[in-house]
N, C-alpha and C positions, 0 to 999 in steps of 0.2 A: 504493500500500500504506500509506504514511504517512497519507494522508487517511482511509483506511478505519479505521486504528487510532485516529486522533483522533476520528472520528465515533463509534466504539465507546465510547471513554472518555467522551466527552461524554454519550452516551446513558446510560451507567452512572451518571455524576454526577447527571444529571437524575432518574433513577429513585431514587437515594438521597435526593435532596432532596425528592422527592415523598413517600417513605416517612417521612422525618423530619417533614414537615409534617403527615401523618396522625397520627403518634404524638403530636405536640405538641397537636393538636386533641383527641385522645382523652384526653391527660393533663389538659388544661384542663377537659374535660367531667367528668372524674372528681373533681377537687378544687375546682371552683367550685360551692358549694352553691346549692340552690334558695332562693327567698324564700318561706317557709311562709305568711306572711300574704297574699301575692299569688298564689302558684302553687297552693295547696291549696284544694280546696272545703271548706266548713264541716264536713261529716260526716267527711272524711278528717283534717282538723285535730284534731277532737275525738278521733278514734280514736288518733292518734299521741301527742297531748300530754295528753289527758283534760280539757282545758279548751277552751271555745269561744274565738274570736278576741278578743272583747271582754274576757272574763275574763283571758286571757293578757296582754293589754295592761294591764289593771288590776294584775296581779301584777308585771309588769315595772316599772310606775310605783311600786308599793309598795316594791319591793326596791331601786330605784335609789339612794336616799339612803344605803343601807347597803353599797353595793358600790363598788369602785374603778373610776373611769371610765377608758376606754382612753387611753393616753398616746401611742401610736404608731399609725401607719396600719395596721400589721400586727397590732395587738392585737385580740382578740375583743371585739365590742360586748357591752354588758350584755344586750341582747335575745338575742343568740346564746348567751350563757352560760346564761341562764334557760331558753331552749327546749331546749338540750342536756340540762340537768339535769332538766327536766320529762319528757323522753323516757326518761331513766334511771328516774325514779320510776315512770313508767307501765309500763315493760316489765321492769325488773330485769335487763336483759341485761348482758353484760360491757362494760367501758368501750370496748374496741376496736371492738365491734360498734356501739355508739352513735356513735362517731366516724366510722365508715365509712358511716353512714346518709347518704343523698343530701342530706337537709335540713341536715346539720351539717358534714361533711367536715373534721373536725379530728382531731388525733392522740390516742392514748390518754392521754398525759400531759396534754394540754389538757382532755380530758374529766374527768380526775381533779381538776384545778384548778377547773374549772367547778362540779363537784359540791360541792367543799369551800367555795367562796366563796358559792354560792347557799344551801347548807344553813346555813352560819353566819349569813347574812342573815335567813333564816326564824327562827332561834333568838335573834335579838336581842330583849331584853325588850319593846321597843315593839311589835314585830310579834306575837310569840308571846302575850304577855299580853293584847293587844287582841283576839285571835281565839279564844283558849282560856282561859276563866275560869269559875268558879262564879258564880252570881248575886251581884252586888255590893251589893245592898240588898234590903229587904223587897219593894219593888215588883217587882223582877226575879224574886224567889222566887215571888211570887204569879202572875206571868205564866207561869212554867214550870209551876207546879202547875195552873193553869187549863187550859193546853194539854193536859196529860195527862188531865185530867178530861173535856175536850171530846172527845178521841179515844177514850178507853178507859173512861170512867165510873168511874174509880178515883181517889178523892179523896186529897189530901195529898202526892202524889208530887213530889219535888224533883229526881229523877234516878234512873237505873237504872245498876247497877254490874255489871261482869263483867271477866274477865281473858282475855287472849290471849297466845300465844307468837309472837314474831318470830324466825325462825331466823337465826343468825349463824355465820360461820366460827370455828373454835376460836381463842380468844385466847391470849396468851402464858401459859406455865405458871408463871413465876416472879414473878408479880405478888403483892406482899405483902398487899394489901387484898382483891383479887378474883382469886384464882388461877383457872386454866382449869376446874378441876373444879366450881366453883360455878355455872358456866353450863350444865351438863348437866342438862336438865329430866327429869321423871319418864318422859318418852317416849323418852329416850335420845339426844337431839340437843342441840346447843348453841343457846341461845336467850336472849332477853330477855323476862322476864315483865312484861307491860304491863297495868296496871289502867286501864280506861276508864270514864268516867261520861258519859252522854249525856242530852239532853233529848228531848222527844216528836218533834222534827223531825230526829232522828238527829245533831244537832250535838254534837260532843265538848266537854264542859265542864271535864274534868280528866283529866290523865295522870300516872301514877306508873310508874316503870320500875325493875326490880331484876333481878339475875342469874336465869337460868332455873330454878335449883333452889330459889329462895326460895318459901316457903309463901305461898299467897294470903292467908291470914289475917294473916300477919306484915306483908305489904305494906299491907293495909287498916288495920291498927292503927297503922302508922307513917306513914300518908299524911296530907297536909294536908287531904284531903277528910274524913277521920274527925274531925279537930279542928274543921273548919268546921261540919259538921252538928251535932256535939255542942255547940259554942258557940251555934249557932242555938237549940237547945233550952234551954240555960242562960240565954239572953236572953229566955226566955218565949214563943218562937214554937214551940210544941209541935205545931202542926198540919202540920209539914213532916217528911218522912222520905225516905230512899232505899229503893229496892227491890233486894233481893239474893236469890240462890238459897239453898237450904237449907244451904249450907256456912257461911253467916254466922250469928253468934249473934243471937237476937232481942233487939232493944234499942228504946227509944222512938224512936230515929232510924233504925233499920234494920228494915224489914218483910220477913219471910221467909214461905215457905209453911208450911202445917200438915202435919205428918207423919201418915201412916196415916189420912187422911181417908176416911170412909165414902162410897162413891159415892152421889151424889144428895143428900147432906147439905149444910147451909149451909157447912160447912168445905170441902167439895168444890167448891162454887160459888165460894168465895173463892179457892181454889187455881187454878181455871180463869181467873178474872179476873186474878189475880196473874201467872200464867204468860203470858197474852196481853200484859199491859202490860210485863212485864220483857223480853219478846222484842224490845223496841225496841233494847236494847243489842246483841243478837246480830245484828239487821239492820244496825245501825250498823257493827259490826265487819266484816260481810260486804261492805257497800258500800265501806268504806275499803280493804279488801284487793283487791277486784275492780277498783277504780279505779286504785289504785297498787300494782301487782303486784310491785314490789320487796319488799313485805312478806309475800308468800306463802311458805309453808314450803319449797316446792321451788325457789324462786328464791335464797334465802339471801343475806343481806347480807355481802359479803366485806370487812368492815371491823372495826376494833377496836370494843369495846362502846361507848365514848364517842361515836364518830362514828355508829355505828348508832343510838344513842339520839337523836342530833340529826336523823337522817333520818326516824325515826319521828315526831318532833315536826313536822318540815317537812311530811310527808304529812298529818298531822292538821290543820295549819293550812290546807293546800290543800283538804282534805276539807270543812272548815267554809265556806271561801270558795265552793266549788262549790255547797253547799247554799243559802247566802245568795243566790247569783246564779242558782239553778235550772239549773245545767249538767246536761244529760242524761247518764245512765249509758251507758257504752259497751256495745254489744251485738254481739259478734263470735263467730266459730265456734271460737275457741281452746279447746282442752280444758284445763281447770284441774286441778291436783293438789289434794290434800287441803288444806283451810283449817283451821287450828287456832284454834278459838274459845275456848281456855282450859280450865283444869281445873275440872270441876264437883265439887261437894262434897255429901255427905249429912250431915245433922246428926243425931247420936244424942242421945237424951234428950228431955225435954219441957219446954216453957216455958209460963207462963201467957199467955193472949191479952191483947194490948193493947186499950185502949178503942177506938182507931181501927180495929183489925182487926175488932172486934165490930160497929162501925157499918157496915163494908163488907159483913159477912155479912148484915146485915139488909136492905141495899138491893140486893144482887146478885140478878140474875134469870137468870144464865147457867145452862144445863143441860148444859154439856159435861162430859166425864169426864176425870179426871186420868190422865195417862199418865206412867209413869216413864221418864226419859230414859236411853238406853243409855250406858254408859261412865262412869257417875257414880262418883266416888271416895268414900272413906269417912272422910276426915279432917274435923275439926270446927274452926270458928273460935270462939275463946273471947272 
């Protein structure tokens, strides 16, 4: 009897040891991440991180001098920090979901620190100013202008301007400078109103960010891009200008459409060419938000405005790097929510045509009809 009990107890102990061994293996499988560069095929890597492997390696090398190297064996490597943050930019998911991803396997707190460190690195002046800047000399201005003319047969364009809203969670209400109410935009949700200027290749050349309720015209009139293009004209280079919609005031440095153009007239042909060329900035905004979906309206950045602005900057830098390195756009079956391309304006009143506008009317051969865009607002930039 005693032998039978001993055998029974030994069998139970062996069974418990086997169960513990299985649990340990399962636990190790759960928390040991994959190696994305080795274990993922190229198309899957791009789908998860929005960058190909060569570009991801380039970004890691770019950020490494501005990040703290791991000091202990348990510290996350810079590579893992960057990939974790790229996954957040690409999906906009909650931090816990990012950490539970099989390629990362880190805690929510670690994900938060990764996003903070990598985003700060992207916002260092050396990285940000090297990737996002207006033309720094006349030769660069000429290259931008020539590229627009080659693509759209529209002379003199130094960039296209538009606004978009990036949704954020409600900030604190007792901020003396920017209280919560100033972030509620005209559509009723909290956001940051972002002014973007791009070139003919969809590269972002300038960013300005203000609380969501800020009027588009106020942002433009107080942006460094406004001072930049005005100084270009004051310097005697009057053949360059930006393209804006009818919400902007017509100026020597800002070309806008002609209101109430008669179909088939030279003014109508000018508007068609203007609309086709200015659509570049709308495509730029589309590509930016589809590639880095943390910026989509229904994803909402759950951070304070200052950090949200830094994330917008970081995604814009990555957007330009992707264009420079010809990274393909992700094409998956995910159903996207509404993308906010910014508030459109209609300009009341008439202005005399500029000499440059007249020259475009004479050379334009387009026969398309002007179509009024739905949802246009009625405020006017002065």
